[in-house]
DOZALO-267290 format. One record per residue (C-alpha): residue number from 1; x negated, y, z. Coordinates in steps of 0.5 Angstrom, whole numbers, plus 500, padded with zeros to 3 digits. Each point is the difference from the previous one (the first is absolute). Layout:
{NUM; {X; Y; Z}}
...
This chain:
{1; {243; 186; 184}}
{2; {497; 499; 506}}
{3; {500; 503; 507}}
{4; {493; 499; 501}}
{5; {498; 505; 495}}
{6; {506; 504; 500}}
{7; {501; 501; 507}}
{8; {493; 499; 503}}
{9; {501; 506; 505}}
{10; {507; 498; 502}}
{11; {499; 496; 506}}
{12; {505; 503; 505}}
{13; {505; 500; 495}}
{14; {499; 493; 497}}
{15; {500; 498; 508}}
{16; {507; 503; 501}}
{17; {503; 497; 493}}
{18; {498; 493; 502}}
{19; {503; 501; 507}}
{20; {506; 503; 497}}
{21; {500; 494; 495}}
{22; {500; 495; 506}}
{23; {505; 504; 504}}
{24; {505; 499; 494}}
{25; {499; 493; 500}}
{26; {501; 499; 507}}
{27; {506; 505; 499}}
{28; {503; 495; 494}}
{29; {498; 494; 505}}
{30; {505; 503; 505}}
{31; {505; 502; 495}}
{32; {500; 492; 498}}
{33; {501; 498; 507}}
{34; {506; 504; 502}}
{35; {503; 498; 493}}
{36; {499; 493; 503}}
{37; {504; 502; 506}}
{38; {505; 504; 497}}
{39; {502; 494; 495}}
{40; {504; 497; 505}}
{41; {504; 506; 501}}
{42; {505; 504; 495}}
{43; {498; 504; 494}}
{44; {501; 506; 504}}
{45; {494; 499; 504}}
{46; {496; 498; 494}}
{47; {502; 507; 497}}
{48; {498; 503; 506}}
{49; {493; 497; 500}}
{50; {499; 502; 493}}
{51; {502; 507; 502}}
{52; {495; 500; 506}}
{53; {494; 499; 496}}
{54; {502; 505; 495}}
{55; {494; 506; 500}}
{56; {502; 506; 503}}
{57; {501; 506; 496}}
{58; {495; 506; 500}}
{59; {495; 495; 503}}
{60; {493; 498; 499}}
{61; {503; 493; 500}}
{62; {504; 502; 494}}
{63; {494; 502; 496}}
{64; {497; 493; 501}}
{65; {505; 497; 496}}
{66; {497; 502; 493}}
{67; {496; 494; 500}}
{68; {502; 494; 496}}
{69; {500; 495; 506}}
{70; {504; 505; 505}}
{71; {505; 502; 494}}
{72; {501; 492; 499}}
{73; {502; 500; 508}}
{74; {505; 506; 499}}
{75; {503; 496; 494}}
{76; {501; 494; 505}}
{77; {503; 504; 505}}
{78; {505; 503; 495}}
{79; {502; 494; 498}}
{80; {501; 497; 506}}
{81; {507; 504; 501}}
{82; {503; 495; 495}}
{83; {499; 494; 505}}
{84; {505; 497; 504}}
{85; {502; 494; 504}}
{86; {493; 497; 499}}
{87; {499; 493; 503}}
{88; {495; 497; 505}}
{89; {495; 497; 495}}
{90; {498; 507; 497}}
{91; {498; 501; 507}}
{92; {496; 494; 501}}
{93; {497; 500; 493}}
{94; {498; 508; 501}}
{95; {496; 498; 507}}
{96; {496; 494; 497}}
{97; {498; 503; 493}}
{98; {499; 508; 501}}
{99; {500; 502; 508}}
{100; {495; 494; 502}}
{101; {496; 501; 494}}
{102; {499; 507; 500}}
{103; {499; 500; 507}}
{104; {494; 496; 499}}
{105; {498; 504; 494}}
{106; {500; 506; 504}}
{107; {495; 497; 506}}
{108; {495; 498; 494}}
{109; {501; 507; 497}}
{110; {498; 504; 506}}
{111; {494; 496; 501}}
{112; {498; 501; 493}}
{113; {501; 507; 500}}
{114; {496; 501; 507}}
{115; {494; 497; 497}}
{116; {500; 504; 494}}
{117; {500; 507; 504}}
{118; {495; 497; 505}}
{119; {496; 499; 494}}
{120; {501; 507; 497}}
{121; {498; 503; 507}}
{122; {494; 496; 501}}
{123; {498; 503; 493}}
{124; {501; 507; 502}}
{125; {496; 499; 506}}
{126; {494; 497; 496}}
{127; {500; 506; 495}}
{128; {501; 505; 506}}
{129; {494; 497; 503}}
{130; {496; 500; 494}}
{131; {501; 508; 499}}
{132; {498; 501; 508}}
{133; {494; 497; 498}}
{134; {499; 504; 494}}
{135; {501; 506; 504}}
{136; {495; 498; 505}}
{137; {495; 499; 495}}
{138; {501; 506; 497}}
{139; {499; 504; 506}}
{140; {494; 496; 502}}
{141; {497; 502; 493}}
{142; {502; 507; 501}}
{143; {497; 501; 507}}
{144; {493; 496; 498}}
{145; {499; 505; 494}}
{146; {501; 506; 504}}
{147; {495; 497; 506}}
{148; {495; 499; 494}}
{149; {501; 507; 498}}
{150; {498; 503; 507}}
{151; {494; 495; 501}}
{152; {497; 502; 493}}
{153; {501; 508; 502}}
{154; {497; 499; 506}}
{155; {494; 496; 497}}
{156; {499; 506; 495}}
{157; {501; 505; 506}}
{158; {494; 496; 504}}
{159; {496; 499; 494}}
{160; {500; 508; 499}}
{161; {498; 501; 507}}
{162; {493; 501; 501}}
{163; {501; 500; 508}}
{164; {503; 493; 499}}
{165; {495; 494; 501}}
{166; {499; 495; 495}}
{167; {503; 494; 504}}
{168; {506; 504; 501}}
{169; {501; 501; 492}}
{170; {498; 493; 499}}
{171; {506; 498; 505}}
{172; {505; 505; 497}}
{173; {498; 497; 493}}
{174; {501; 493; 502}}
{175; {507; 502; 503}}
{176; {502; 503; 494}}
{177; {498; 494; 496}}
{178; {504; 496; 505}}
{179; {506; 504; 499}}
{180; {500; 500; 492}}
{181; {499; 492; 500}}
{182; {506; 500; 505}}
{183; {504; 504; 495}}
{184; {498; 496; 494}}
{185; {503; 494; 504}}
{186; {506; 503; 502}}
{187; {501; 502; 493}}
{188; {499; 493; 497}}
{189; {505; 498; 506}}
{190; {505; 505; 498}}
{191; {500; 498; 493}}
{192; {501; 493; 501}}
{193; {505; 501; 505}}
{194; {504; 504; 495}}
{195; {499; 495; 494}}
{196; {503; 495; 505}}
{197; {506; 504; 502}}
{198; {502; 502; 493}}
{199; {499; 493; 498}}
{200; {505; 498; 506}}
{201; {505; 506; 498}}
{202; {500; 497; 493}}
{203; {501; 493; 503}}
{204; {506; 503; 505}}
{205; {504; 503; 495}}
{206; {499; 496; 494}}
{207; {500; 493; 503}}
{208; {502; 499; 507}}
{209; {506; 505; 500}}
{210; {503; 498; 493}}
{211; {499; 493; 502}}
{212; {504; 501; 507}}
{213; {505; 504; 497}}
{214; {501; 495; 494}}
{215; {501; 495; 505}}
{216; {505; 504; 504}}
{217; {504; 501; 493}}
{218; {500; 493; 499}}
{219; {503; 499; 507}}
{220; {505; 505; 499}}
{221; {502; 498; 493}}
{222; {501; 493; 503}}
{223; {505; 503; 505}}
{224; {504; 503; 495}}
{225; {501; 494; 496}}
{226; {501; 496; 506}}
{227; {506; 505; 502}}
{228; {503; 499; 493}}
{229; {500; 493; 500}}
{230; {503; 500; 507}}
{231; {506; 504; 497}}
{232; {501; 496; 495}}
{233; {500; 494; 505}}
{234; {505; 504; 504}}
{235; {505; 500; 493}}
{236; {499; 493; 499}}
{237; {502; 498; 507}}
{238; {507; 503; 499}}
{239; {500; 498; 492}}
{240; {500; 492; 503}}
{241; {506; 501; 504}}
{242; {504; 506; 497}}
{243; {501; 499; 493}}
{244; {506; 505; 500}}
{245; {495; 506; 501}}
{246; {495; 498; 495}}
{247; {500; 507; 497}}
{248; {498; 503; 506}}
{249; {494; 495; 501}}
{250; {498; 501; 493}}
{251; {499; 508; 502}}
{252; {496; 498; 506}}
{253; {496; 495; 496}}
{254; {499; 506; 494}}
{255; {498; 505; 506}}
{256; {495; 494; 503}}
{257; {497; 499; 493}}
{258; {499; 507; 499}}
{259; {494; 501; 505}}
{260; {494; 502; 497}}
{261; {494; 499; 504}}
{262; {496; 504; 494}}
{263; {505; 505; 500}}
{264; {500; 501; 508}}
{265; {492; 500; 500}}
{266; {500; 506; 494}}
{267; {505; 504; 504}}
{268; {495; 499; 506}}
{269; {495; 503; 496}}
{270; {504; 506; 498}}
{271; {502; 501; 507}}
{272; {493; 500; 503}}
{273; {495; 501; 495}}
{274; {496; 507; 501}}
{275; {496; 500; 493}}
{276; {493; 501; 504}}
{277; {494; 497; 497}}
{278; {496; 496; 505}}
{279; {494; 504; 502}}
{280; {493; 500; 496}}
{281; {493; 499; 503}}
{282; {497; 504; 505}}
{283; {494; 505; 497}}
{284; {493; 499; 503}}
{285; {498; 506; 504}}
{286; {493; 502; 500}}
{287; {497; 503; 506}}
{288; {493; 500; 499}}
{289; {499; 507; 496}}
{290; {502; 506; 505}}
{291; {506; 503; 497}}
{292; {507; 502; 502}}
{293; {504; 494; 500}}
{294; {507; 499; 498}}
{295; {504; 494; 502}}
{296; {501; 495; 495}}
{297; {507; 500; 497}}
{298; {500; 493; 501}}
{299; {506; 495; 499}}
{300; {503; 501; 507}}
{301; {500; 507; 499}}
{302; {502; 502; 493}}
{303; {508; 499; 501}}
{304; {504; 506; 498}}
{305; {501; 505; 506}}
{306; {494; 498; 504}}
{307; {495; 505; 500}}
{308; {497; 498; 507}}
{309; {492; 500; 500}}
{310; {499; 494; 503}}
{311; {505; 494; 499}}
{312; {501; 496; 506}}
{313; {502; 492; 498}}
{314; {507; 498; 502}}
{315; {502; 507; 503}}
{316; {507; 502; 499}}
{317; {499; 506; 496}}
{318; {504; 502; 494}}
{319; {495; 498; 495}}
{320; {499; 493; 503}}
{321; {500; 495; 494}}
{322; {501; 493; 504}}
{323; {506; 496; 499}}
{324; {502; 501; 507}}
{325; {504; 507; 499}}
{326; {506; 502; 503}}
{327; {505; 505; 498}}
{328; {505; 504; 504}}
{329; {506; 503; 496}}
{330; {504; 506; 503}}
{331; {507; 502; 498}}
{332; {501; 504; 493}}
{333; {504; 506; 499}}
{334; {507; 499; 498}}
{335; {499; 501; 492}}
{336; {494; 495; 500}}
{337; {496; 505; 497}}
{338; {494; 497; 503}}
{339; {501; 494; 495}}
{340; {497; 499; 493}}
{341; {506; 502; 495}}
{342; {502; 493; 498}}
{343; {500; 498; 507}}
{344; {504; 506; 502}}
{345; {505; 499; 495}}
{346; {501; 493; 502}}
{347; {501; 502; 507}}
{348; {505; 506; 498}}
{349; {504; 495; 496}}
{350; {501; 496; 506}}
{351; {502; 505; 504}}
{352; {505; 503; 495}}
{353; {503; 493; 499}}
{354; {500; 499; 508}}
{355; {504; 506; 501}}
{356; {505; 498; 494}}
{357; {501; 494; 504}}
{358; {502; 504; 506}}
{359; {504; 504; 496}}
{360; {504; 494; 497}}
{361; {501; 497; 507}}
{362; {503; 507; 503}}
{363; {504; 500; 494}}
{364; {503; 493; 501}}
{365; {501; 502; 507}}
{366; {504; 506; 498}}
{367; {504; 497; 495}}
{368; {502; 494; 505}}
{369; {502; 505; 506}}
{370; {504; 504; 494}}
{371; {504; 494; 499}}
{372; {501; 499; 507}}
{373; {503; 507; 501}}
{374; {505; 499; 494}}
{375; {502; 493; 504}}
{376; {501; 504; 506}}
{377; {504; 506; 496}}
{378; {504; 495; 497}}
{379; {501; 496; 507}}
{380; {499; 504; 506}}
{381; {502; 494; 504}}
{382; {493; 497; 498}}
{383; {496; 506; 503}}
{384; {499; 508; 500}}
{385; {497; 502; 493}}
{386; {497; 506; 503}}
{387; {496; 496; 504}}
{388; {495; 499; 494}}
{389; {499; 507; 498}}
{390; {494; 501; 505}}
{391; {497; 494; 497}}
{392; {501; 502; 493}}
{393; {498; 507; 501}}
{394; {493; 497; 503}}
{395; {499; 495; 494}}
{396; {501; 506; 495}}
{397; {495; 504; 504}}
{398; {495; 494; 499}}
{399; {501; 499; 493}}
{400; {499; 507; 499}}
{401; {493; 500; 504}}
{402; {498; 494; 496}}
{403; {502; 503; 493}}
{404; {495; 506; 502}}
{405; {495; 495; 502}}
{406; {501; 497; 493}}
{407; {499; 506; 497}}
{408; {494; 502; 503}}
{409; {496; 493; 499}}
{410; {503; 500; 493}}
{411; {497; 507; 499}}
{412; {493; 497; 502}}
{413; {501; 494; 496}}
{414; {501; 505; 494}}
{415; {494; 504; 501}}
{416; {496; 493; 501}}
{417; {503; 497; 493}}
{418; {499; 507; 497}}
{419; {492; 499; 501}}
{420; {499; 493; 499}}
{421; {499; 497; 493}}
{422; {505; 496; 496}}
{423; {500; 493; 502}}
{424; {500; 497; 493}}
{425; {493; 504; 499}}
{426; {493; 498; 502}}
{427; {498; 504; 506}}
{428; {496; 506; 498}}
{429; {496; 505; 504}}
{430; {503; 506; 496}}
{431; {503; 501; 493}}
{432; {504; 506; 496}}
{433; {506; 496; 500}}
{434; {500; 498; 507}}
{435; {499; 508; 502}}
{436; {506; 502; 496}}
{437; {504; 495; 503}}
{438; {498; 502; 507}}
{439; {500; 507; 499}}
{440; {507; 500; 497}}
{441; {503; 495; 505}}
{442; {498; 504; 506}}
{443; {502; 507; 497}}
{444; {507; 497; 498}}
{445; {501; 497; 508}}
{446; {497; 506; 503}}
{447; {503; 506; 496}}
{448; {493; 502; 498}}
{449; {499; 502; 507}}
{450; {496; 493; 502}}
{451; {493; 498; 499}}
{452; {498; 493; 499}}
{453; {498; 499; 507}}
{454; {507; 500; 502}}
{455; {500; 507; 503}}
{456; {503; 506; 498}}
{457; {496; 506; 498}}
{458; {505; 505; 502}}
{459; {505; 500; 506}}
{460; {497; 493; 502}}
{461; {505; 495; 504}}
{462; {497; 496; 506}}
{463; {504; 494; 498}}
{464; {497; 499; 493}}
{465; {493; 503; 501}}
{466; {495; 494; 499}}
{467; {494; 500; 504}}
{468; {494; 497; 498}}
{469; {498; 494; 505}}
{470; {495; 501; 505}}
{471; {494; 495; 499}}
{472; {493; 499; 502}}
{473; {497; 504; 495}}
{474; {497; 505; 505}}
{475; {496; 493; 502}}
{476; {497; 500; 493}}
{477; {497; 507; 500}}
{478; {496; 499; 506}}
{479; {493; 500; 499}}
{480; {501; 498; 493}}
{481; {495; 501; 494}}
{482; {503; 504; 494}}
{483; {503; 495; 495}}
{484; {498; 501; 493}}
{485; {504; 502; 495}}
{486; {503; 495; 495}}
{487; {505; 504; 496}}
{488; {505; 506; 500}}
{489; {507; 501; 501}}
{490; {506; 505; 498}}
{491; {505; 501; 505}}
{492; {507; 499; 497}}
{493; {504; 503; 506}}
{494; {498; 504; 506}}
{495; {499; 496; 506}}
{496; {500; 504; 507}}
{497; {495; 495; 504}}
{498; {502; 502; 507}}
{499; {497; 493; 504}}
{500; {493; 499; 501}}
{501; {496; 497; 495}}
{502; {504; 503; 494}}
{503; {499; 506; 496}}
{504; {505; 505; 497}}
{505; {500; 501; 492}}
{506; {503; 504; 495}}
{507; {504; 498; 494}}
{508; {495; 500; 494}}
{509; {494; 500; 504}}
{510; {493; 496; 498}}
{511; {497; 496; 505}}
{512; {494; 495; 501}}
{513; {502; 493; 502}}
{514; {495; 497; 505}}
{515; {504; 493; 502}}
{516; {506; 497; 496}}
{517; {506; 497; 502}}
{518; {499; 494; 505}}
{519; {507; 497; 499}}
{520; {503; 505; 506}}
{521; {503; 505; 495}}
{522; {494; 506; 502}}
{523; {494; 502; 496}}
{524; {495; 504; 503}}
{525; {498; 506; 496}}
{526; {495; 506; 501}}
{527; {501; 508; 499}}
{528; {493; 502; 502}}
{529; {494; 498; 505}}
{530; {505; 502; 506}}
{531; {507; 498; 497}}
{532; {501; 493; 499}}
{533; {506; 495; 502}}
{534; {506; 495; 498}}
{535; {506; 502; 495}}
{536; {505; 495; 498}}
{537; {498; 496; 494}}
{538; {506; 502; 496}}
{539; {499; 507; 501}}
{540; {494; 500; 496}}
{541; {497; 498; 493}}
{542; {494; 497; 501}}
{543; {494; 500; 494}}
{544; {495; 495; 503}}
{545; {492; 500; 497}}
{546; {498; 495; 495}}
{547; {495; 498; 505}}
{548; {505; 499; 506}}
{549; {505; 496; 496}}
{550; {494; 495; 498}}
{551; {498; 499; 507}}
């Protein structure tokens, strides 16, 4: 498990992640500092501190607590609610053993991180310079070949003309020979430059970048270990002076010892790994023969969706393979239909749980007001019972609205779960059992009026209609050579392709497969030479050719 090989193209994400790690460490230092100040005060102030550093609900900060180090920090905050009446010695020990040490360590960490990413940018600039040299050499070779061709044609024309003097013919012959020699020299230079570039590129992606990213991984793992050790020290300081809260401290120690730098590193891989392979060697382009030349499919222009004729190194096009890639994410639809099935199911389940919690809060408030109203009825001198009727009616309306929302999201959730394979089984592309379960689950839920994509075939409801997410499919069809057929597929259900890049299919229809599912839940198919597009993988049963499987 190495970032150098697994995350070779994720330079920007690693830079953000390591900066986030330093921010977490600085946040922990700040937390301990304030804890030492509050130690001189009462337990209430200590509990307020714990609350202050709890992650905000429904924010990006809350998602960051999936790492073992940050989960340990969160456990520490929860245990602090049991602290009360701390002594001054706790503040002194925490200042010397944690705050001072971590502050010094953060400064060293920042310098080390700056050095590693400087080396990464330097390596990137070097390979870009090599690419520019290769392009210049190739253009010079092409130009000299064209000039040699023109000189040869001019010589042949002069030689065939009886009105031209012998001296002029000899001059044209010498010029043609000179141009031919220049073309040969340019060819040799281009060949040498190409060989050098391929060597530099291989060294860049298989030696320099892996070494730099390995150092970054080791630095990050040391940070994770260090913050875990600091949390353990945090617990031991209290243990020395407050034996009574030993149980609470044991829980903090347990949380600190659960910090696993290898596990956190693996989670980073799972979060940022692209799955792409490093680019291969650039092909040699021979310009000595006059012929229609096509742009070589070099390692810098063979990414999916890049159909341009001239690759521009370091450009910001969609097909760029270098590690400096930035992605923009926009807000998705309410039913999360832009996500793959498993991710959509998780999001819908979270939304249902959140709505149920809101309903419970409203019901608790209503119960409290009902009790208050009963007290007012029995003791009119305490208040007017009619004064709470308006609020009770408001709560009732809120509860009803929330329940309708829950029903809507539970409907979408049932639709997704009916289309996903059973959890206990290994994931399969398609099977007879899954097909039967999927069809029966959908029919029972929608009373034989709902198709597998969640939209009604008759009397469609706008709220329950599932929209196919708008994607960048249209970019992938521009100027693209037809892909070879790698197998066939059978449509298990009817699919209405309403977005660009998708294609409509009818149940039972046989089509050709030209691109497998890359993990995004879509398979690319072709009906004929003019009709091709993407369909959800769960809607087709794929039969790959033997040669395609072997490759």
